[in-house]
N, C-alpha and C positions, 0 to 999 in steps of 0.2 A: 504494500500500500504506500502510495506517495505521500509526501508532506501535505500537498494540496488536498488529497483525499482525506487525510487525517483531520485537517482543519475543518473541512466541510462536514465530516462525520461528527466532530465535536459541536459545531454550530447547529447542526440539525437537532442535537439533543439539548443544546443550551442556546436557543435563538437570540436571547437578549444579552449575550456575552459580548459586549462592545469592545472590550480589550482584545479578545480573540479576533474580532473583525479587523482591528487595527493590525494584528499580526498577519492576517490574510492580505490586507492592503500592502503591507511591506513585502510579502511574498510575491505578489503581482508586480510590484515596483522592481524588485530585484530580478524578476523574470523578463523585464523589459515591456511589460504590459501596463504602460502608464495610464491609459484611459480607464482600465478596470480598477487600478489603484485609486485614481481620482474619484471614480464613482463610489468606491467603498468608503473613502474618507467623507464624501458627501453623505452617504448612508449613516455613518457614525455621527456626524455633526447634526443631522436632522432626525436621528433615531428612526431610521427606516430599515425594515427587514420584512421578508415575506411572512404572511400569516401561516403558522404551522397548524394544519387541521388535525383533528383526532383520527382521521383516516390515513394519515401519513403523507398527504399531499401538501403543497405549499401554494399560496395565492397572493397575487398583487391585486389591489382594488383601485378603481378610478375614483379618486377623492371627491370630485364634484358630484358624482352619481351615487355615492354611498349614502344611504339614509340613516344608518345607525353609526354611532361613534364607538363601536365595540373594540376596535383594534387600530388606532390611528397610526401605529408603526407600519402598517401594511398599505396605507393609503398613499398613492402616488399623485403628484401633480399631473393634470390631464396632458400637458405637452409631452411628458415622459411616457405616460400610460399609452398614448396613441401610437408610440413608436415600438411598443412591445411586439415581438414576432409571434408569440403563442396565440392561438385562436382564442377570441374573446368568449367569455362565458355568458351568463344571463344579460342580454341586451347591452353588452359593452361595460358591464359593471365590474367584472373580475376576470382574471386569467389564472388557470390552474396548471401546476407543474408537478411532475412525479418526484422530483428531487429538489432540495434546496439549491444545489449547484446549478441546476437548469434554470431556476427562477432568478438566481443572481446573475448568471451569464446573459440571460435575456435582458435583464435590467442594465447591465454594463453597456450593451449595444444600444439599447433604447436611450439611455442617458446621454451617450455620446452623440447620437443622431439628433436628439432634442437640442443639445447645445449647438450643434452645427447649424440648426435651423433657427437659432436666435434665442432660445430659452435661456434665461439668466442664471438658472441654478437655484432659484429660491424654492423653498418647499411650499 
């Protein structure tokens, strides 16, 4: 098992371990994946992480369309949410992923694309 796999395994069990997300950001930075590292640091700053469901899946939510404030950590700004590659769930309200790593990697790409399209990075 690689270091990256170990970090994601730990975060899947401890999703609110922000210090470990910082270690993950450092890993990506050292691997030359600066965009992923910057996105992870944004996630830490704004306390964003996918929602860990009891079924073992992970979800990102479209903040403007969520009607309940049950898990604000998993609510993304709409400019970022729109760039996610995973097929939308219920009327564009959420996206579902089988692993935490898949949810994070989709966010890394979406975050970068939203920034390229002019989104300022505010939560």
